[in-house]
N, C-alpha and C positions, 0 to 999 in steps of 0.2 A: 189632297189625294188627285192622284194622276188619273185622268180619264183616258181608259184605253182607246176608245174610238178616234181620238184626235191625235194619235201617235202612231208612227210606223215603227215596227219592231224588226231590228236588223240584228241577224246572228252576230255574236262577238265571243270572245274569249278573255276572261280575266284571269290573270297570273298573279297568283300571291308571291309573298316574298320567300315562301318556302318551296317554290318551284312548281306547286300543284296549279293546274290549270282548270277553270271552270267555265262550262259552257252557259251562257247567258244570252240577254237580248239587251241591246243598246236603246235606252228610252230616250234620251235627249243627249245632245253633245253641243259644245261650243268652245270657244278658243280657250276657255279657262278652266273646262271640266266637263265631266259627264255623270249621267245617272245611268245605272246598269241594273236590271231586274234578273236575280236568280230564282226567284221562285220561293215561296213560303216554306219554311221547314228545311231547306237545304242545308246539310252539314258542310261546314267551311272552317277553315282555321284563320280567316281574315280578322285583323284588328284595326280599329281606328288609330291613324297616325302611322301605319305601315306603308311602305312603298309597294307599288303594284305596276302590272304592265296590262294593256288593253291592245288586243289585235282585233281589227275590224273585219272579221270574218269567221267563218267556223273551223278553220284550219289555218294553224301558225305558219304553215309552209307556202300557203296561198296567199297570206296576207302581206301587202305593202305597205299597209297604214298601221304601224305600231306605236303606242305612246306610252311614256313612263309617266305615273302619277302618285299620289298619296291618297290613301283612304280617309276621308272626312265624315263620312257618315254610313252607319249600318242599321238597319232596322228589321224588325222581326217579320215584315211582309216580304222580304228579300231583296229591299233595294240596298244599292251600294253608291253612295256619291262619292266621287273622286275629283281631285283637282289635279291638273296637269302640272308636270314639273318642267318648267322652262328655265334652262340654262342661261343665264345672263353672262355676257362676255364683258369683262372688265378691261378696258384698253389703259395700257400704261402710258404716261405721259414721258415723253423723252426731252432732255434739255438738249438743246443743240446750240453748240458754241462755234463762233466764227471767228 
């Protein structure tokens, strides 16, 4: 269980695959993912395995930090765990002939 006193809460927006945006609090963030708190009993259409978006402010127009991720955890207390989607670039090897 997360101890509320040891975490700063930053307003964020969680965007579902259906286009619905949910106001939430950013609980933890790292290079690989984030833990979001939506509040117990908040009705949503989110499902584990779906893609989502995360904007690090209370207004998507003001946010310069937007991330794409996949929902990996949902629990009844309102916690949403996401892992960030990092596109890996594949470099094609070219054969050079002389």
